[in-house]
C-alpha positions as a Markdown table, in Angstrom:
| # | Residue | x | y | z |
|---|---|---|---|---|
| 1 | Met | 95.9 | 81.5 | 87.2 |
| 2 | Ala | 95.2 | 82.6 | 90.9 |
| 3 | Asp | 97.9 | 81.8 | 93.5 |
| 4 | His | 96.0 | 78.9 | 95.2 |
| 5 | Glu | 94.2 | 77.4 | 92.3 |
| 6 | Phe | 97.7 | 75.8 | 91.4 |
| 7 | Glu | 98.7 | 74.9 | 95.5 |
| 8 | Thr | 95.1 | 72.9 | 95.2 |
| 9 | Gly | 95.3 | 71.3 | 91.2 |
| 10 | Gly | 95.7 | 67.2 | 91.0 |
| 11 | Gly | 98.8 | 65.8 | 90.1 |
| 12 | Asp | 102.5 | 66.8 | 90.7 |
| 13 | Ala | 101.7 | 70.3 | 91.1 |
| 14 | Leu | 105.7 | 70.6 | 91.7 |
| 15 | Ser | 106.7 | 69.1 | 88.5 |
| 16 | Arg | 104.1 | 71.4 | 86.9 |
| 17 | Leu | 105.7 | 74.4 | 88.3 |
| 18 | Val | 109.2 | 73.9 | 87.2 |
| 19 | Ala | 108.2 | 72.6 | 83.4 |
| 20 | Ala | 106.3 | 75.6 | 83.2 |
| 21 | Ala | 109.5 | 78.0 | 83.9 |
| 22 | Lys | 111.3 | 75.8 | 81.4 |
| 23 | Gly | 112.7 | 76.9 | 78.2 |
| 24 | Gly | 114.1 | 80.3 | 79.5 |
| 25 | Arg | 118.1 | 80.1 | 79.1 |
| 26 | Gly | 118.6 | 81.1 | 83.0 |
| 27 | Ala | 120.4 | 84.2 | 83.7 |
| 28 | Pro | 123.3 | 84.9 | 82.9 |
| 29 | Pro | 127.0 | 84.2 | 84.4 |
| 30 | Val | 126.7 | 87.8 | 86.2 |
| 31 | Glu | 128.4 | 86.6 | 88.9 |
| 32 | Arg | 131.8 | 85.8 | 87.1 |
| 33 | Trp | 131.3 | 89.8 | 85.1 |
| 34 | Asn | 133.7 | 92.6 | 86.8 |
| 35 | Pro | 132.9 | 95.8 | 84.7 |
| 36 | Pro | 134.2 | 99.1 | 85.8 |
| 37 | Tyr | 130.8 | 100.9 | 88.1 |
| 38 | Cys | 129.4 | 103.3 | 85.7 |
| 39 | Gly | 127.2 | 105.3 | 88.4 |
| 40 | Glu | 123.6 | 104.9 | 89.2 |
| 41 | Ile | 120.7 | 104.9 | 86.8 |
| 42 | Asp | 117.5 | 106.3 | 87.5 |
| 43 | Met | 116.0 | 103.0 | 88.0 |
| 44 | Arg | 113.5 | 101.7 | 91.0 |
| 45 | Ile | 112.2 | 98.3 | 92.0 |
| 46 | Ala | 109.3 | 99.7 | 94.3 |
| 47 | Ala | 108.3 | 97.4 | 97.2 |
| 48 | Asp | 105.5 | 95.5 | 95.4 |
| 49 | Gly | 107.8 | 94.8 | 92.8 |
| 50 | Thr | 106.6 | 96.9 | 90.0 |
| 51 | Trp | 110.0 | 98.3 | 88.0 |
| 52 | Phe | 110.5 | 102.0 | 87.1 |
| 53 | Tyr | 112.7 | 103.7 | 84.9 |
| 54 | Gln | 113.1 | 107.5 | 85.3 |
| 55 | Gly | 109.6 | 107.3 | 87.5 |
| 56 | Thr | 107.2 | 105.6 | 84.7 |
| 57 | Pro | 106.6 | 102.0 | 85.2 |
| 58 | Ile | 107.9 | 99.3 | 82.9 |
| 59 | Gly | 104.7 | 98.0 | 81.2 |
| 60 | Arg | 106.7 | 95.1 | 79.0 |
| 61 | Pro | 106.9 | 92.1 | 80.9 |
| 62 | Ala | 109.5 | 91.0 | 78.9 |
| 63 | Leu | 111.6 | 94.0 | 79.5 |
| 64 | Val | 111.7 | 93.7 | 83.2 |
| 65 | Lys | 112.9 | 89.8 | 82.9 |
| 66 | Leu | 115.7 | 91.2 | 80.7 |
| 67 | Phe | 117.0 | 93.6 | 83.3 |
| 68 | Ala | 116.3 | 90.8 | 86.2 |
| 69 | Ser | 118.1 | 88.6 | 84.4 |
| 70 | Val | 121.4 | 91.1 | 84.8 |
| 71 | Leu | 120.6 | 92.1 | 88.3 |
| 72 | Arg | 122.7 | 91.5 | 90.9 |
| 73 | Lys | 123.4 | 92.2 | 94.5 |
| 74 | Asp | 126.9 | 93.6 | 94.9 |
| 75 | Pro | 128.0 | 94.4 | 98.8 |
| 76 | Glu | 127.2 | 98.3 | 98.8 |
| 77 | Arg | 124.5 | 97.8 | 96.3 |
| 78 | Phe | 122.3 | 96.2 | 93.7 |
| 79 | Val | 123.8 | 96.7 | 90.2 |
| 80 | Leu | 122.5 | 95.8 | 86.4 |
| 81 | Val | 125.5 | 93.9 | 84.8 |
| 82 | Thr | 126.9 | 93.6 | 81.3 |
| 83 | Pro | 130.1 | 92.4 | 80.3 |
| 84 | Val | 130.9 | 96.2 | 79.6 |
| 85 | Glu | 129.6 | 98.2 | 82.5 |
| 86 | Arg | 127.8 | 97.5 | 85.7 |
| 87 | Val | 125.2 | 100.6 | 86.8 |
| 88 | Gly | 123.5 | 100.8 | 90.4 |
| 89 | Ile | 119.5 | 100.7 | 91.0 |
| 90 | Val | 117.4 | 101.6 | 93.6 |
| 91 | Val | 115.4 | 98.5 | 95.0 |
| 92 | Glu | 113.0 | 99.7 | 98.0 |
| 93 | Asp | 112.3 | 95.8 | 99.3 |
| 94 | Ala | 113.3 | 92.8 | 97.8 |
| 95 | Pro | 114.0 | 92.6 | 93.6 |
| 96 | Phe | 111.4 | 90.0 | 93.0 |
| 97 | Leu | 108.0 | 88.9 | 94.3 |
| 98 | Ala | 107.2 | 84.7 | 95.1 |
| 99 | Val | 103.4 | 84.9 | 93.1 |
| 100 | Glu | 103.0 | 81.0 | 92.9 |
| 101 | Met | 103.9 | 78.1 | 95.4 |
| 102 | Ala | 103.6 | 74.2 | 94.9 |
| 103 | Val | 103.8 | 72.3 | 97.8 |
| 104 | Glu | 104.6 | 68.7 | 98.3 |
| 105 | Gly | 104.6 | 65.8 | 101.1 |
| 106 | Glu | 104.9 | 66.7 | 104.8 |
| 107 | Gly | 107.2 | 67.6 | 107.2 |
| 108 | Glu | 111.2 | 68.4 | 106.4 |
| 109 | Ala | 110.4 | 66.2 | 103.3 |
| 110 | Arg | 108.1 | 68.6 | 101.9 |
| 111 | Arg | 109.0 | 70.0 | 98.8 |
| 112 | Leu | 107.9 | 73.5 | 98.7 |
| 113 | Ala | 108.8 | 75.1 | 95.4 |
| 114 | Phe | 107.8 | 79.2 | 94.7 |
| 115 | Arg | 107.3 | 81.2 | 90.6 |
| 116 | Thr | 108.8 | 84.7 | 91.2 |
| 117 | Asn | 107.2 | 87.6 | 89.4 |
| 118 | Val | 110.1 | 87.3 | 86.6 |
| 119 | Asp | 109.5 | 83.2 | 86.2 |
| 120 | Asp | 112.2 | 82.5 | 88.6 |
| 121 | Val | 111.5 | 78.7 | 89.9 |
| 122 | Val | 113.1 | 78.4 | 93.2 |
| 123 | Thr | 112.6 | 75.0 | 95.3 |
| 124 | Val | 113.4 | 75.5 | 99.5 |
| 125 | Asp | 116.5 | 74.2 | 100.3 |
| 126 | Ala | 119.7 | 74.8 | 102.0 |
| 127 | Asp | 120.9 | 76.9 | 98.7 |
| 128 | His | 117.5 | 78.7 | 98.6 |
| 129 | Pro | 116.4 | 79.1 | 102.4 |
| 130 | Leu | 113.2 | 80.6 | 103.7 |
| 131 | Val | 113.7 | 83.2 | 106.0 |
| 132 | Phe | 111.0 | 85.4 | 107.9 |
| 133 | Ala | 111.7 | 89.2 | 109.0 |
| 134 | Arg | 109.7 | 91.2 | 111.0 |
| 135 | Asp | 107.4 | 93.5 | 109.3 |
| 136 | Ala | 106.3 | 97.2 | 110.6 |
| 137 | His | 103.5 | 95.7 | 112.5 |
| 138 | Gly | 105.5 | 92.7 | 114.2 |
| 139 | Gly | 104.3 | 90.1 | 112.0 |
| 140 | Ala | 106.1 | 87.6 | 109.8 |
| 141 | Lys | 107.4 | 88.5 | 106.4 |
| 142 | Pro | 108.7 | 85.5 | 104.6 |
| 143 | Tyr | 111.6 | 85.5 | 101.9 |
| 144 | Val | 112.7 | 83.0 | 99.4 |
| 145 | Lys | 116.5 | 83.2 | 98.1 |
| 146 | Val | 116.4 | 83.3 | 94.2 |
| 147 | Arg | 120.2 | 83.2 | 93.7 |
| 148 | Gly | 123.5 | 85.0 | 94.7 |
| 149 | Gly | 122.0 | 87.9 | 96.9 |
| 150 | Leu | 118.6 | 88.5 | 95.7 |
| 151 | Trp | 115.9 | 87.6 | 97.0 |
| 152 | Ala | 112.0 | 87.3 | 96.7 |
| 153 | Leu | 109.3 | 88.6 | 99.1 |
| 154 | Val | 106.9 | 85.8 | 99.5 |
| 155 | Thr | 102.8 | 87.4 | 99.0 |
| 156 | Arg | 100.5 | 88.1 | 101.7 |
| 157 | Ala | 98.7 | 85.3 | 99.9 |
| 158 | Leu | 101.1 | 83.1 | 100.2 |
| 159 | Ala | 102.2 | 83.5 | 103.3 |
| 160 | Tyr | 99.0 | 82.6 | 104.9 |
| 161 | Asp | 99.6 | 79.8 | 102.9 |
| 162 | Leu | 102.8 | 79.5 | 104.6 |
| 163 | Ala | 101.4 | 80.2 | 108.3 |
| 164 | Glu | 99.2 | 77.4 | 107.7 |
| 165 | Met | 101.8 | 75.0 | 107.5 |
| 166 | Ala | 103.9 | 76.3 | 110.9 |
| 167 | Gln | 104.2 | 73.8 | 113.6 |
| 168 | Pro | 106.3 | 74.4 | 116.8 |
| 169 | Arg | 109.4 | 73.2 | 117.7 |
| 170 | Thr | 112.3 | 73.4 | 120.0 |
| 171 | Ile | 114.9 | 75.1 | 119.3 |
| 172 | Asp | 118.2 | 75.7 | 121.4 |
| 173 | Gly | 116.0 | 75.6 | 124.5 |
| 174 | Arg | 112.8 | 78.0 | 123.4 |
| 175 | Glu | 109.8 | 77.4 | 121.6 |
| 176 | Val | 109.6 | 78.7 | 118.2 |
| 177 | Trp | 107.1 | 78.2 | 115.1 |
| 178 | Gly | 108.5 | 77.6 | 111.8 |
| 179 | Val | 107.6 | 75.9 | 108.6 |
| 180 | Ala | 109.6 | 72.3 | 107.5 |
| 181 | Ala | 110.4 | 71.8 | 103.8 |
| 182 | Gly | 113.6 | 70.7 | 102.1 |
| 183 | Gly | 114.9 | 68.7 | 104.5 |
| 184 | Gly | 115.1 | 71.8 | 107.0 |
| 185 | Phe | 112.9 | 73.9 | 109.3 |
| 186 | Trp | 112.4 | 77.4 | 109.0 |
| 187 | Pro | 111.7 | 79.3 | 111.7 |
| 188 | Met | 109.5 | 81.9 | 111.8 |
| 189 | Met | 108.5 | 83.5 | 115.1 |
| 190 | Asp | 109.2 | 82.7 | 118.9 |
| 191 | Ala | 105.9 | 80.8 | 119.8 |
| 192 | Ala | 105.3 | 83.4 | 122.9 |
| 193 | Asp | 105.2 | 85.8 | 120.0 |
| 194 | Ala | 103.0 | 84.1 | 117.7 |
| 195 | Gly | 100.2 | 83.8 | 120.6 |
């Protein structure tokens, strides 16, 4: 299903997105595990979301989802964690991509949910904020927090959809553009930069 097809479908799009992700057991409690650090392994998550092992793309989605379920962000590095060991990996940008979006409502009451490339579903709120970083060309690059210190980069197509939702607001005496959702306002850029 294309990114935009889901959003424009009839009915309760948000509920359908959450229901589509159900059935999984969720991520293990890696934040509670504290095994010894065993060094780096030759695993990398590229900026486009592709997982590599020893320079070769991991082609099995189920294996990528398994690795993603034991991924954690420690203060000094990204690690894969089991109850008995912790190994470092390289993450070029964000470990996940937000590849599908569902939107319901308007303003701060808007419900905005994303599905990641590993089928996590998050709804934008105080625990799962939407943030905008600057890209190399000065544009806004959106991310949504998935869990712990793990974020998903919002794909370009969905970033354009977010930009269409943007509205101006004055914050601390300056005008900014941002997206209202999940009971909050998520600043995208200063109004002077949007022009």
